[in-house]
Backbone as a printed PyTorch tensor [residue, N CA C, xyz], in Angstrom:
tensor([[[ 17.8640, 121.4440,  90.2700],
         [ 17.0870, 121.9680,  89.3150],
         [ 15.7800, 122.4810,  89.9040]],

        [[ 15.2250, 121.4220,  90.2350],
         [ 13.8800, 121.1040,  90.6220],
         [ 13.8120, 122.2450,  91.8700]],

        [[ 14.9150, 122.0010,  93.1130],
         [ 14.5580, 123.0750,  94.1590],
         [ 14.9010, 124.5570,  93.7870]],

        [[ 15.4700, 124.8180,  92.7320],
         [ 15.5560, 126.4160,  92.2520],
         [ 14.2970, 126.6970,  91.6650]],

        [[ 13.7290, 126.0450,  90.7440],
         [ 12.2920, 126.2610,  90.4560],
         [ 11.3160, 126.4520,  91.5320]],

        [[ 11.5400, 125.6580,  92.2900],
         [ 10.5560, 125.7830,  93.6100],
         [ 10.7120, 126.9670,  94.3860]],

        [[ 11.8250, 127.2220,  94.6180],
         [ 12.0320, 128.4530,  95.1340],
         [ 11.6200, 129.6370,  94.5440]],

        [[ 11.7550, 129.6380,  92.9380],
         [ 11.4270, 130.9380,  92.0540],
         [  9.9980, 130.8620,  92.0620]],

        [[  9.1600, 129.9060,  91.8980],
         [  7.6310, 129.9380,  92.0930],
         [  7.5020, 130.5750,  93.4810]],

        [[  7.8150, 130.1380,  94.4360],
         [  7.3650, 130.5360,  95.7820],
         [  7.5600, 131.9690,  96.2160]],

        [[  8.7500, 132.6630,  95.4730],
         [  9.0060, 133.9210,  95.3530],
         [  8.0780, 134.7870,  94.5820]],

        [[  7.6150, 134.1820,  93.3960],
         [  6.9210, 134.8730,  92.5350],
         [  5.4700, 134.6110,  93.2350]],

        [[  5.1270, 133.8210,  94.0110],
         [  3.5020, 133.9080,  94.3030],
         [  3.5500, 134.7920,  95.5950]],

        [[  4.8070, 135.1110,  96.4150],
         [  4.9280, 135.9640,  97.4690],
         [  4.7730, 137.3390,  96.7660]],

        [[  5.4660, 137.5370,  95.4520],
         [  5.3040, 139.0890,  95.2530],
         [  3.7920, 139.1740,  94.7940]],

        [[  3.2010, 138.1930,  94.0510],
         [  1.8350, 138.4390,  93.9690],
         [  0.8920, 138.6280,  94.8770]],

        [[  0.9260, 138.0790,  95.8690],
         [  0.1390, 138.3240,  97.0240],
         [  0.2320, 139.5410,  97.6400]],

        [[  1.3270, 139.9430,  97.6140],
         [  2.0470, 141.1720,  98.2240],
         [  1.3520, 142.3770,  97.3670]],

        [[  1.4140, 141.9870,  95.9840],
         [  0.7540, 143.2650,  95.2270],
         [ -0.5110, 143.3270,  95.0590]],

        [[ -1.1200, 142.0770,  95.4270],
         [ -2.7750, 142.1380,  95.3360],
         [ -3.0700, 143.0070,  96.6090]],

        [[ -2.4400, 142.4790,  98.0850],
         [ -2.8050, 143.2720,  99.0010],
         [ -2.4540, 144.8200,  98.9820]],

        [[ -1.4270, 144.9810,  98.3360],
         [ -1.2290, 146.4590,  98.1340],
         [ -1.9720, 147.3610,  97.4520]],

        [[ -2.8850, 146.6260,  96.4700],
         [ -3.7150, 147.4350,  95.5350],
         [ -5.4440, 147.4600,  96.5560]],

        [[ -5.4440, 146.4630,  97.4860],
         [ -6.8340, 146.6960,  98.3690],
         [ -7.0430, 147.9100,  99.0680]],

        [[ -8.2470, 148.6550,  98.9270],
         [ -8.3540, 150.1080,  99.8230],
         [ -7.8540, 149.6440, 101.2480]],

        [[ -7.3290, 150.7690, 101.8090],
         [ -7.2930, 150.6410, 103.3610],
         [ -8.5290, 150.8120, 104.1280]],

        [[ -8.3170, 149.9980, 105.2420],
         [ -9.6720, 149.5590, 106.1760],
         [ -9.7060, 151.1590, 106.8340]],

        [[-11.1390, 151.5130, 106.8860],
         [-11.3180, 152.5900, 107.1820],
         [-12.3700, 152.8180, 108.2580]],

        [[-12.5480, 153.4130, 109.6040],
         [-13.0380, 152.7580, 110.7260],
         [-14.5310, 153.6990, 110.6140]],

        [[-15.4900, 152.9190, 110.9250],
         [-16.8010, 153.4700, 110.6570],
         [-17.0490, 154.7020, 111.2610]],

        [[-17.8460, 155.2900, 110.4790],
         [-18.2740, 156.7000, 111.2590],
         [-19.5730, 156.5920, 112.0510]],

        [[-19.7390, 157.2270, 112.8790],
         [-20.8070, 157.1880, 113.8380],
         [-21.5050, 158.7940, 113.8830]],

        [[-22.8800, 158.9660, 113.3670],
         [-23.5850, 160.3670, 113.1590],
         [-24.6520, 160.2940, 114.5810]],

        [[-24.5950, 161.5610, 115.1260],
         [-25.3040, 161.8630, 116.1740],
         [-26.4940, 163.1520, 115.7960]],

        [[-27.5650, 163.0420, 116.7520],
         [-28.1940, 164.0390, 116.3510],
         [-28.9070, 165.2110, 117.6260]],

        [[-29.1930, 166.5200, 117.5470],
         [-29.7420, 167.1310, 118.2360],
         [-30.9210, 167.0940, 118.3280]],

        [[-31.9610, 166.7890, 119.4310],
         [-33.3190, 166.2840, 119.2260],
         [-33.8400, 166.7360, 120.5800]],

        [[-33.2730, 167.4340, 121.4440],
         [-34.0800, 167.8070, 122.4260],
         [-35.0810, 168.9490, 122.4310]],

        [[-36.1610, 168.2060, 123.0940],
         [-37.6100, 169.2030, 122.9750],
         [-38.1400, 169.6610, 124.3770]],

        [[-38.0080, 170.9330, 124.6060],
         [-38.7730, 171.1980, 125.8290],
         [-40.3380, 171.3830, 125.8460]],

        [[-40.8120, 170.7930, 126.8980],
         [-42.3230, 170.5390, 127.2960],
         [-42.9790, 171.8590, 127.4720]],

        [[-43.5500, 172.5140, 126.9900],
         [-44.1880, 173.8410, 126.9250],
         [-45.6770, 173.7620, 127.7140]],

        [[-45.8550, 174.2920, 128.6900],
         [-47.4200, 174.4120, 129.3770],
         [-48.3890, 174.9120, 128.3520]],

        [[-48.9240, 173.9920, 128.0640],
         [-50.3110, 174.5160, 127.1800],
         [-51.3530, 175.6350, 127.6060]],

        [[-51.1090, 175.3360, 128.9130],
         [-52.3150, 176.4390, 129.1230],
         [-52.3400, 177.7340, 129.4670]],

        [[-51.0740, 178.1030, 129.1240],
         [-50.7730, 179.6970, 129.2610],
         [-51.1420, 180.3530, 127.6680]],

        [[-51.9080, 181.6240, 127.8080],
         [-52.4150, 182.1160, 126.5740],
         [-51.1890, 182.2970, 125.6020]],

        [[-51.6980, 182.1600, 124.1300],
         [-50.3220, 182.3240, 123.0710],
         [-50.4370, 183.6960, 122.8650]],

        [[-49.2060, 183.9160, 122.5810],
         [-49.1430, 185.7070, 122.2740],
         [-49.5960, 185.7960, 120.9500]],

        [[-50.5520, 186.4680, 120.7840],
         [-51.2650, 186.6460, 119.4080],
         [-50.4670, 187.3840, 118.4590]],

        [[-49.3190, 187.0530, 117.9670],
         [-48.2930, 187.3920, 116.8810],
         [-47.8840, 186.0610, 116.2460]],

        [[-47.6520, 186.7330, 114.8820],
         [-46.6510, 185.5860, 113.9670],
         [-45.1720, 185.6760, 114.0620]],

        [[-44.6390, 184.3990, 114.6940],
         [-42.9330, 184.5490, 114.6720],
         [-42.2130, 183.8610, 113.7480]],

        [[-41.6470, 184.6490, 112.9350],
         [-40.8940, 184.0140, 111.8180],
         [-39.2560, 183.4740, 112.5200]],

        [[-38.8640, 182.3320, 112.2010],
         [-37.4610, 181.9650, 112.9270],
         [-36.6500, 181.7800, 111.8090]],

        [[-35.8610, 182.4000, 111.4790],
         [-34.4950, 182.8590, 110.5670],
         [-33.6840, 181.1580, 110.7360]],

        [[-32.7830, 181.1160, 110.0010],
         [-31.9300, 179.7420, 109.7750],
         [-30.6820, 180.3110, 110.8320]],

        [[-30.5440, 179.6130, 111.9330],
         [-29.8270, 179.8520, 112.9530],
         [-28.2420, 180.0460, 112.1750]],

        [[-27.2810, 181.3230, 112.4480],
         [-26.0750, 181.3040, 112.1430],
         [-25.2090, 180.6060, 113.1360]],

        [[-23.9180, 180.5110, 112.8370],
         [-22.7470, 179.9940, 113.5200],
         [-21.4870, 180.3240, 113.2780]],

        [[-20.5670, 180.3520, 114.5570],
         [-19.5740, 181.0220, 114.1040],
         [-18.4160, 180.1020, 113.8990]],

        [[-17.5970, 180.7860, 113.1890],
         [-16.3310, 179.9980, 112.3240],
         [-15.7470, 178.8080, 113.4490]],

        [[-15.5760, 177.6110, 112.8030],
         [-15.4150, 176.4860, 113.7320],
         [-16.5550, 175.4740, 114.2290]],

        [[-17.5830, 176.2490, 113.9270],
         [-18.7770, 175.6710, 114.4790],
         [-20.0070, 175.3200, 113.3870]],

        [[-19.4540, 176.0270, 111.9940],
         [-20.6970, 175.8800, 111.2810],
         [-20.2510, 174.6320, 110.1680]],

        [[-20.0090, 173.5750, 110.8500],
         [-19.7420, 172.2250, 110.3230],
         [-20.3370, 171.3010, 111.0630]],

        [[-20.4570, 169.9650, 110.3470],
         [-20.7690, 168.6560, 110.7110],
         [-20.0070, 168.1960, 111.8350]],

        [[-18.6030, 168.6040, 111.8360],
         [-17.9220, 168.0150, 112.7630],
         [-18.0410, 167.9750, 114.2020]],

        [[-17.9370, 167.2400, 114.8360],
         [-18.1800, 167.5720, 116.2050],
         [-16.6670, 168.0110, 117.1930]],

        [[-17.0330, 169.2340, 117.7980],
         [-15.4760, 170.1050, 118.0070],
         [-15.4380, 169.5740, 119.4640]],

        [[-13.9250, 169.7660, 119.8250],
         [-13.7870, 169.3460, 121.2110],
         [-12.4830, 170.3270, 121.5520]],

        [[-12.1760, 170.4260, 122.6030],
         [-10.9490, 171.2450, 123.0190],
         [-10.1980, 170.8520, 124.3590]],

        [[ -8.6320, 170.9290, 124.0800],
         [ -7.7200, 170.4610, 124.9270],
         [ -6.7410, 171.3460, 125.7160]],

        [[ -7.0970, 172.5120, 124.8110],
         [ -6.1010, 173.4140, 125.6650],
         [ -6.9090, 174.8730, 124.6470]],

        [[ -6.8160, 175.8990, 125.6710],
         [ -7.1730, 177.0700, 125.0640],
         [ -6.6810, 177.5790, 123.8220]],

        [[ -7.6150, 178.0910, 123.0510],
         [ -7.5180, 178.6000, 121.7930],
         [ -7.4330, 177.4370, 120.5670]],

        [[ -7.4800, 176.3360, 121.0150],
         [ -6.9280, 175.1700, 119.7510],
         [ -8.4970, 174.2840, 119.8360]],

        [[ -9.1740, 174.5880, 118.7230],
         [-10.3910, 173.6750, 118.4870],
         [ -9.8400, 172.3130, 117.5380]],

        [[-10.5580, 171.1830, 118.0420],
         [-10.0130, 170.0170, 117.3880],
         [-11.1990, 169.4990, 117.3150]],

        [[-11.3300, 168.2980, 116.2790],
         [-12.6320, 167.4190, 115.7360],
         [-12.3740, 165.9750, 115.7710]],

        [[-13.5960, 165.1920, 116.3270],
         [-13.4830, 163.8350, 116.4880],
         [-13.4190, 163.3010, 115.1580]],

        [[-12.3910, 162.3140, 114.8140],
         [-12.2440, 161.4580, 113.6960],
         [-13.4730, 160.8700, 112.9550]],

        [[-14.0530, 159.9580, 114.0210],
         [-15.2030, 159.1220, 113.1940],
         [-16.5120, 159.3110, 113.8690]],

        [[-16.6840, 160.7260, 114.5570],
         [-17.9360, 161.0300, 115.0680],
         [-18.3190, 162.3690, 114.4960]],

        [[-19.5070, 162.3950, 114.0300],
         [-20.0900, 163.5180, 113.1840],
         [-21.4330, 163.8410, 113.6540]],

        [[-22.0850, 164.9760, 113.6830],
         [-23.4140, 165.3410, 113.5920],
         [-23.8070, 164.8620, 112.1150]],

        [[-25.1370, 164.7060, 112.0630],
         [-26.1030, 164.3860, 110.9580],
         [-26.0520, 165.5180, 109.9320]],

        [[-25.9890, 166.6010, 110.6110],
         [-26.0200, 167.8260, 109.8510],
         [-25.0450, 168.8210, 110.5360]],

        [[-24.9100, 170.2370, 109.9600],
         [-24.4490, 171.0820, 110.8580],
         [-25.4580, 171.9020, 112.1830]],

        [[-25.2230, 171.7570, 113.5240],
         [-25.6630, 171.9970, 114.4490],
         [-26.8320, 173.3370, 114.2450]],

        [[-26.2900, 174.2740, 113.4880],
         [-27.2840, 175.3400, 113.1390],
         [-28.6180, 174.8320, 112.5860]],

        [[-28.3020, 174.2230, 111.4230],
         [-29.4460, 173.6180, 110.5810],
         [-30.2680, 172.5170, 111.4430]],

        [[-29.7500, 171.9430, 112.5040],
         [-30.7090, 170.9450, 113.3760],
         [-31.5840, 171.9150, 114.4120]],

        [[-30.9390, 172.7920, 114.6590],
         [-31.4190, 173.6820, 115.7850],
         [-32.7550, 174.1780, 115.3180]],

        [[-32.8260, 174.7970, 113.9170],
         [-34.1400, 175.4340, 113.5960],
         [-35.4400, 174.6730, 113.5960]],

        [[-35.6570, 173.4200, 113.2880],
         [-36.8990, 172.8350, 113.8870],
         [-37.0490, 172.4840, 115.3670]],

        [[-36.0200, 172.4750, 116.1760],
         [-36.3880, 172.2770, 117.4700],
         [-36.9280, 173.9890, 117.6990]],

        [[-36.2550, 175.0430, 117.5460],
         [-36.9220, 176.1990, 117.8670],
         [-38.3010, 176.2490, 117.5100]],

        [[-38.7900, 176.1310, 116.2790],
         [-39.9200, 176.1100, 115.8190],
         [-40.9970, 175.0670, 116.8310]],

        [[-40.8410, 173.9790, 116.8310],
         [-41.6950, 172.9640, 117.7960],
         [-41.7320, 173.4120, 119.3560]],

        [[-40.6000, 174.1230, 119.6570],
         [-40.6280, 174.9970, 121.0350],
         [-41.4700, 176.1000, 121.2380]],

        [[-41.4270, 177.0160, 119.9780],
         [-42.3110, 177.7240, 120.2030],
         [-43.7160, 177.9940, 119.5420]],

        [[-43.9310, 176.8880, 118.9530],
         [-45.1530, 176.7840, 118.0820],
         [-46.1410, 177.1820, 119.3240]],

        [[-46.1190, 176.4760, 120.5850],
         [-47.0840, 176.2970, 121.7470],
         [-47.3180, 177.9060, 122.3510]],

        [[-46.3050, 178.7710, 122.0980],
         [-46.2610, 179.9990, 122.4510],
         [-46.8850, 181.2160, 121.9520]],

        [[-46.8370, 180.9660, 120.2340],
         [-47.2330, 182.2280, 119.2270],
         [-48.4930, 181.6800, 118.7430]],

        [[-49.1480, 182.5480, 118.0480],
         [-50.2040, 182.4620, 117.3030],
         [-49.8870, 181.5550, 116.3120]],

        [[-48.5810, 181.6460, 115.8000],
         [-48.0950, 180.9280, 114.4690],
         [-46.5800, 181.2100, 114.3360]],

        [[-46.0760, 179.9850, 114.0670],
         [-44.4990, 180.1160, 113.6350],
         [-44.2530, 179.7750, 112.6170]],

        [[-43.1860, 180.3100, 111.6550],
         [-43.0640, 180.0200, 110.2490],
         [-41.5430, 180.3120, 110.4190]],

        [[-40.8960, 179.4230, 109.0050],
         [-39.6410, 179.4830, 108.9820],
         [-39.2560, 180.9440, 107.9330]],

        [[-38.3470, 181.5680, 108.2110],
         [-38.1660, 182.7330, 107.4240],
         [-36.6520, 182.5070, 106.6060]],

        [[-36.8710, 182.9230, 105.2730],
         [-37.8230, 183.7050, 104.6580],
         [-38.8990, 182.9630, 104.2800]],

        [[-40.0790, 183.6900, 104.1950],
         [-41.0820, 182.9010, 103.4370],
         [-42.1370, 184.1050, 102.9720]],

        [[-43.2020, 183.7170, 102.3020],
         [-43.8810, 184.5850, 101.8580],
         [-45.0400, 185.0530, 102.9040]],

        [[-45.3920, 184.2360, 104.2080],
         [-46.4470, 184.7710, 104.5770],
         [-46.0680, 185.8490, 105.7010]],

        [[-46.7220, 186.8590, 106.2190],
         [-46.2920, 188.0310, 106.6540],
         [-45.9940, 187.6300, 108.2360]],

        [[-45.0310, 188.0490, 108.9460],
         [-44.8580, 187.7910, 110.2620],
         [-44.6480, 189.3710, 111.0200]],

        [[-45.0620, 189.3150, 112.3360],
         [-44.9060, 190.1250, 113.0540],
         [-43.4160, 190.3400, 113.6550]],

        [[-42.7390, 189.3630, 114.3540],
         [-41.6930, 189.2620, 114.9790],
         [-40.6560, 188.2480, 114.3190]],

        [[-39.6490, 188.1810, 114.3300],
         [-38.6030, 187.3620, 113.8100],
         [-37.3810, 187.1880, 115.0690]],

        [[-37.2380, 185.7960, 115.0800],
         [-36.3070, 185.4310, 116.0240],
         [-34.6660, 185.1140, 115.3720]],

        [[-33.6150, 185.6150, 115.5170],
         [-32.3820, 185.5730, 115.0870],
         [-31.6720, 184.7870, 116.1600]],

        [[-30.8160, 183.8250, 115.9410],
         [-30.2050, 182.9780, 116.6220],
         [-28.8000, 182.6890, 116.2190]],

        [[-27.6230, 182.5280, 116.9220],
         [-26.3890, 182.4830, 116.5410],
         [-25.6150, 181.4230, 117.5300]],

        [[-25.3200, 180.3030, 117.0450],
         [-24.5700, 179.1950, 117.6310],
         [-22.9510, 179.9650, 117.9590]],

        [[-22.8080, 180.5980, 118.9070],
         [-21.1500, 180.7820, 119.3240],
         [-20.5080, 179.8140, 119.7450]],

        [[-20.8690, 178.6360, 120.4410],
         [-20.0970, 177.7350, 120.8610],
         [-20.7010, 176.3390, 121.2800]],

        [[-20.0880, 175.1960, 120.8050],
         [-20.8240, 173.9890, 121.0880],
         [-19.5550, 172.8790, 121.0660]],

        [[-19.0420, 172.8630, 122.2160],
         [-17.5000, 172.0580, 122.1930],
         [-17.5280, 171.2640, 123.3630]],

        [[-17.0200, 170.1990, 123.2960],
         [-16.5490, 169.1970, 124.6000],
         [-15.2600, 169.6110, 125.1770]],

        [[-15.0660, 170.0190, 126.0830],
         [-13.8570, 170.6790, 126.8320],
         [-13.0560, 169.5930, 127.7330]],

        [[-12.2430, 169.1800, 127.0030],
         [-11.4180, 167.8900, 128.0210],
         [-10.3710, 168.4640, 129.0140]],

        [[-10.3030, 169.8580, 128.9210],
         [ -9.1240, 170.1660, 129.9050],
         [ -9.4660, 170.0980, 131.3800]],

        [[-10.9020, 169.8640, 131.3550],
         [-11.1170, 169.5970, 132.7840],
         [-11.7170, 168.1300, 132.7430]],

        [[-11.6980, 167.4160, 134.0760],
         [-12.0650, 166.2110, 134.1580],
         [-13.1060, 166.1910, 135.4290]],

        [[-14.4260, 165.6670, 135.0630],
         [-15.0710, 165.2240, 134.2100],
         [-15.1010, 165.9600, 133.1540]],

        [[-15.1360, 165.8750, 131.8710],
         [-15.1510, 166.8100, 130.5390],
         [-16.5850, 167.4850, 130.5820]],

        [[-16.6600, 168.8090, 129.9660],
         [-17.9140, 169.5490, 130.1860],
         [-18.3660, 169.6820, 128.7280]],

        [[-19.6310, 169.9960, 128.2980],
         [-20.1930, 170.5530, 127.0670],
         [-20.4480, 171.9120, 127.3670]],

        [[-19.7040, 173.0110, 126.3010],
         [-19.9860, 174.2400, 126.6160],
         [-20.8110, 174.7450, 125.3940]],

        [[-22.3350, 175.1360, 125.6790],
         [-23.0180, 175.8300, 124.6730],
         [-23.4570, 177.1760, 124.7690]],

        [[-23.0320, 178.1190, 124.0160],
         [-23.2020, 179.2580, 123.8050],
         [-24.3980, 179.7250, 122.6900]],

        [[-25.5040, 180.1800, 123.0070],
         [-26.1660, 180.5950, 122.3720],
         [-26.9650, 182.1070, 121.9900]],

        [[-26.4710, 182.7230, 120.8960],
         [-27.1310, 184.1890, 121.1330],
         [-28.6970, 184.1600, 120.3850]],

        [[-29.5730, 184.9290, 121.1070],
         [-30.8010, 184.9530, 120.0950],
         [-31.2320, 186.5590, 120.1580]],

        [[-32.1250, 187.0100, 119.6330],
         [-32.4480, 188.2170, 119.2300],
         [-33.7310, 188.1630, 118.4530]],

        [[-34.7570, 188.9620, 119.1520],
         [-36.0650, 189.2080, 118.7920],
         [-36.2050, 190.3380, 118.3270]],

        [[-36.9570, 190.2310, 116.9490],
         [-36.7930, 191.7110, 116.1150],
         [-38.0800, 191.9380, 115.6090]],

        [[-38.7430, 193.2560, 116.0200],
         [-40.0410, 193.5760, 115.7060],
         [-39.9500, 194.0720, 114.0430]],

        [[-40.5940, 193.3260, 113.1630],
         [-40.5760, 193.5000, 111.6090],
         [-41.5850, 194.3700, 111.2590]],

        [[-42.0710, 195.2390, 111.8110],
         [-42.8100, 196.3510, 111.8670],
         [-42.3330, 197.4240, 111.7680]],

        [[-41.6590, 197.8870, 112.9930],
         [-40.8550, 198.7460, 113.1620],
         [-39.2740, 198.8020, 113.4040]],

        [[-38.9530, 197.7310, 112.8050],
         [-37.7030, 197.5600, 112.2490],
         [-36.4850, 197.6910, 113.3450]],

        [[-36.8880, 196.9490, 114.6800],
         [-35.8760, 197.5350, 115.5820],
         [-35.7180, 196.2810, 116.5030]],

        [[-34.9530, 196.2130, 117.1540],
         [-34.3150, 195.0140, 118.1130],
         [-35.2170, 195.3020, 119.5250]],

        [[-36.2550, 194.0350, 119.7670],
         [-36.7240, 194.4290, 121.1180],
         [-35.9320, 193.7990, 122.1590]],

        [[-35.1550, 192.6300, 122.1430],
         [-34.5500, 192.1790, 123.1020],
         [-33.1030, 191.1370, 122.6530]],

        [[-32.3810, 191.0250, 123.3990],
         [-30.9280, 190.2760, 122.9200],
         [-30.8230, 189.3600, 124.2510]],

        [[-30.3570, 188.1330, 123.7680],
         [-29.7390, 187.4860, 125.3040],
         [-28.7220, 186.0670, 124.7230]],

        [[-27.9510, 186.4080, 125.8410],
         [-26.6430, 185.1450, 125.2790],
         [-27.2680, 184.0930, 126.5250]],

        [[-27.3210, 182.7570, 125.8760],
         [-27.6300, 181.5640, 126.7920],
         [-26.1500, 180.9710, 126.9650]],

        [[-25.7400, 180.8560, 127.7640],
         [-24.4170, 180.2280, 128.3980],
         [-24.6600, 179.1650, 129.3650]],

        [[-24.2200, 178.0530, 128.8660],
         [-24.3970, 176.9800, 129.9270],
         [-23.7870, 175.6300, 129.5390]],

        [[-23.3550, 175.1210, 130.3990],
         [-22.2450, 173.9640, 130.6050],
         [-23.0090, 172.6420, 131.2730]],

        [[-22.7200, 171.4950, 130.4270],
         [-23.2500, 169.9580, 131.0950],
         [-22.0800, 169.3200, 131.1580]],

        [[-22.3730, 168.4410, 132.2800],
         [-20.8700, 167.5210, 132.7770],
         [-21.0080, 166.1340, 131.6750]],

        [[-20.2290, 165.8460, 130.8810],
         [-20.6360, 164.5930, 130.3570],
         [-20.4110, 163.3500, 131.0460]],

        [[-20.7570, 162.4060, 130.7690],
         [-21.1260, 161.1900, 131.4550],
         [-20.1210, 160.2430, 131.0690]],

        [[-19.2150, 160.3870, 129.8610],
         [-18.3280, 159.6660, 129.5450],
         [-17.2130, 160.4700, 128.5900]],

        [[-16.2460, 160.0410, 128.6790],
         [-14.9730, 161.0630, 128.2550],
         [-14.7550, 160.4860, 126.8670]],

        [[-15.9550, 160.4910, 125.8880],
         [-15.7890, 160.4350, 124.7460],
         [-16.9330, 161.1760, 123.9310]],

        [[-17.1800, 161.1260, 122.4880],
         [-17.8790, 161.7000, 121.7350],
         [-19.3480, 161.3650, 122.2050]],

        [[-19.6990, 160.1080, 122.4880],
         [-21.3540, 160.0240, 122.9640],
         [-21.5410, 160.8240, 124.0990]],

        [[-20.7450, 160.5980, 125.0380],
         [-20.8570, 161.4140, 126.2660],
         [-21.1060, 162.9400, 126.1330]],

        [[-20.5290, 163.3910, 125.0870],
         [-20.6210, 164.8090, 124.9390],
         [-21.5800, 165.1830, 124.1540]],

        [[-22.3460, 164.2270, 123.3730],
         [-23.3860, 164.2660, 122.6170],
         [-24.7330, 164.3620, 123.3450]],

        [[-24.6960, 163.2750, 124.5290],
         [-25.5290, 163.4720, 125.6510],
         [-25.8400, 164.7400, 126.0580]],

        [[-24.7600, 165.1930, 126.6160],
         [-24.6370, 166.4100, 127.3440],
         [-25.0950, 167.3750, 126.4310]],

        [[-24.6320, 167.3790, 125.2690],
         [-25.1840, 168.9330, 124.4600],
         [-26.7210, 168.5400, 124.2660]],

        [[-27.4600, 167.3500, 124.0270],
         [-28.6770, 167.6510, 124.3540],
         [-29.3730, 168.0740, 125.5100]],

        [[-28.8850, 167.8870, 126.6610],
         [-29.3540, 168.3100, 127.9280],
         [-29.1100, 169.8010, 127.8530]],

        [[-27.7120, 170.0470, 127.8500],
         [-27.5310, 171.9610, 127.3760],
         [-28.7960, 172.4090, 126.6690]],

        [[-28.8230, 172.0870, 125.5070],
         [-30.0390, 172.6010, 124.4170],
         [-31.2340, 172.5510, 124.9830]],

        [[-31.7660, 171.4950, 125.6900],
         [-32.9670, 171.4990, 126.6350],
         [-32.9160, 172.6380, 127.5450]],

        [[-31.7180, 172.6500, 127.9980],
         [-32.0120, 173.9670, 129.3240],
         [-32.2410, 175.3550, 128.7780]],

        [[-31.6040, 175.4260, 127.4790],
         [-32.1140, 176.7190, 126.6420],
         [-33.4160, 176.8150, 126.1060]],

        [[-33.8550, 175.7120, 125.5300],
         [-35.2680, 175.7200, 124.8470],
         [-36.5590, 175.7380, 126.0340]],

        [[-35.8030, 175.4150, 127.2260],
         [-36.9470, 175.4260, 128.2430],
         [-36.8670, 177.2510, 128.6400]],

        [[-36.0040, 177.8910, 128.5680],
         [-35.8840, 179.1480, 128.9020],
         [-36.4380, 179.9500, 128.0500]],

        [[-36.3360, 179.5640, 126.5210],
         [-36.6230, 180.4560, 125.4740],
         [-38.1070, 180.9850, 125.4150]],

        [[-39.1030, 180.1690, 125.5020],
         [-40.4350, 180.9590, 125.7490],
         [-40.7270, 182.0540, 126.7380]],

        [[-40.2130, 181.8830, 127.8490],
         [-40.2240, 182.9420, 128.7280],
         [-39.4100, 184.1040, 128.1670]],

        [[-38.2770, 184.1060, 127.5170],
         [-37.8020, 185.2570, 126.6990],
         [-38.4270, 185.8560, 125.9670]],

        [[-38.9970, 185.0020, 125.1070],
         [-40.0470, 185.4420, 124.0600],
         [-41.3190, 186.4490, 124.7150]],

        [[-42.0360, 185.8010, 125.6270],
         [-43.0840, 186.0960, 126.0680],
         [-42.4520, 187.7170, 127.0250]],

        [[-41.6440, 187.7990, 127.6230],
         [-41.1860, 189.0620, 128.4220],
         [-40.6790, 190.1510, 127.0830]],

        [[-40.0590, 189.7660, 126.2950],
         [-39.2530, 190.3640, 125.1050],
         [-40.8320, 191.1410, 124.4490]],

        [[-41.7410, 189.9590, 124.0190],
         [-42.6730, 190.6230, 123.3650],
         [-43.9030, 191.8340, 123.9210]],

        [[-43.6300, 191.4670, 125.3440],
         [-44.7960, 192.2210, 126.0610],
         [-44.1670, 193.7850, 126.4270]],

        [[-42.6570, 193.9740, 125.3100],
         [-42.3020, 195.5230, 125.5520],
         [-42.4680, 196.1910, 124.6170]],

        [[-43.2570, 195.5400, 123.7200],
         [-43.7330, 196.5990, 122.5230],
         [-44.5070, 197.3310, 122.6910]]])
């Protein structure tokens, strides 16, 4: 009798412990968040363009208008890292970098839309920002389309597609993030010259 009671109590405790563990939330891997913070060094000696530049909120192509970090292993298929993300969408992180890069170039730089009158507007579109694992070592591919618009005459002065790649130092999301910042830095370093040449065509 005592043996049967002992067996029953052991079975009941096992069921109770199993039920408690089933009610516990599943363990979730920690998510890591990354930023785009590349800033180009501008030569302050050059004369500023005597115009006010408005920078609109950058757009993004479908698939890249998300905080998820994109990668590709085969053509036409876009995938995202499960536990690595941007702190915001790359397009939103891009605008303050554009402002900081071009402030030394123009008389003034503002965010559009705004109440302050501007002479020119810079529109940008993120076409691609992904890590390509179909190659070894993997590459970051950044494509950014920029367009300078004359707000007085309502016409496009110049358009350019920046298409750059950078080799990732490691085959993971962090290696891609570092390479993405290097790729963006290369674009930001070319952007002032693009604006100078385009504004001189007015």
